[in-house]
C-alpha positions, 0 to 999 in steps of 0.5 A: 495612277492608283496609290500602289502605283505611287508606292512602287514608283517611289520605291523604284526611285529610291533604289535608283536602278541599283537593285532589280525591281524584285527587290521592291517586290520582296520588300512589299511582301516582307520577305524575311531575308537579310538581303530584303531587310538590308535593302529596306534600310539602305534605300530608306524603304522601311515604311513599306516593308511587309505592307502587302504580304499577299502581293502576287508577282503577276500583279506586281509585274502588271503594275510595272508594265502600267508604269512603263506604258505611262512613260514613268519608268524605263526598263534598262535590263537585268530586271532593273528600271530607271524612273523617268523625269516624268515619273520623278516629278509625279512622285514629288508632286503627287505623293511626297507630302500629305499623301506619303504614309510618314508614320508607317514602318513595316520593319518595326511594326509589320509583324506587330500590326497583325498581332495587335489587330487580331487581339483588338477586334476579338476583344472588342467583339467579346466585350460588346457581346458580354455587355449584352449578355450574349454568348452565342456568336461567331468569333471574328478570330478563330486563331487559338492563341489569340482567343487564349490571349483574350480569355487571359485578358478578361480574367485579369479584368473581371469587371467587364463594365469598367474594363469596356469603358476604359478600353473605349476611352483609350481608343477614343483618345488615341484615335483623336490624336491621329492624322488618318481618318479613324473610320478606316479602323472603326468601321472594321470593328465587330460588336453585338449583332454587328460584324465589321466591314471588310477593307473593300467596304470601308474603301467604298464608304470613304470613296477611296481606292482599296489599295490606298485604304490598305496603306492608310489603315497601316499608316494609322495602326503603325502610328498608334503602335508608335504612340503606345510604345512612347506612352504606355502608361497613358494607354495601359490596355492598348499597350498590353494588346500591342505587347509582343514577346521579348524576342527581337522581331526586327532580326531574322531567326538565323541572324539572332542565333549568329548574334548570340554567338557573337556576343559570347566572343566568337569570330565570324570564322568560328560562328561559320564553323559552329553553325555549319554555314558559309562565311558569306552567310554569316557576313550577311547576318552582320550586315543585318545587325549593322542595319538593325541594331542601334549603336552596333559597333563596326570597328572590329570590321572596318576602322574609322578612316576606312569608313569615312573613305567609303562614305566619301566615295559613296557621296562622290559617285552617288551610288551604293553599288559595291563594284564601283566603290571597290574599284575606288578602294581596292584595299577594302574587302566587299564585306568591309564596304557592305558594313560601311554602307549598312552603318551609313544607312543606320545612322541616316535612319537614326538622324531622321527619327531624331 
């Protein structure tokens, strides 16, 4: 059992046969679709969203086959699996607890992680070489926008010695507060005549599976980003490195456009006509909003009594599937049921964070 096997097994346990195995694949890949974002929220799989953007479907299928061969999952048809009792016990015993990446949240920090990391590794390399007055070296980042950001950062902090010292003390302080071994990050930094190690090299050095090293690294960076958001004044330089644009990164671009029209007072039907999109597509956007936007008001779509009825049926039947809920509450539309399920998921997530 590799770490990724445990991650996939946990995700399958969460969806409990109510989605196909490829809903997990799309979550791990970080597919920017309303459905994948909704599934990540509804089944509490936010930690793993966009954790493996380069994951190949053939490799994912191979991992599913491994789990099936080990009698940890059972294929039930239509691309769906059920986690066996053996698999359930294995997740609870070996994965939940210290092994679980509790600080990860790919839905919030997935895109931000890459931006933060690219800026940080180039800035550290530039400052290290500047301290030695070395100007001839291969930059670890060739991305023009990242290089321009670093140049602007240096212009804003002309005293290289003071800036370097301040960044070092901020990194030292924040890494000492983390649960994950900071070596996973530190050994990947480049400096004067010293290129950072690859993920595989770090994994070998720490005697760790490469897949686990990947998740531990994300766990560490996501935790750092969370701390920076809560204490920007304590880590001003690192906070500036982590800062992204004001655009809401947690919404797909299409949903953001729908939300803008909704805030101007347009109904679902009007938005559908204006954007020349099907009503079902616009409804998908509102489900995403109910899941992503804290405090999003669903009362224009479903009243409180209807909402409570959906929650009751969900709890009684222990399902989030639409059809069985619809059979119990035929007076509600599928959209109303989806809104209620989405809102319930958003409220559970908020309660967990609180």
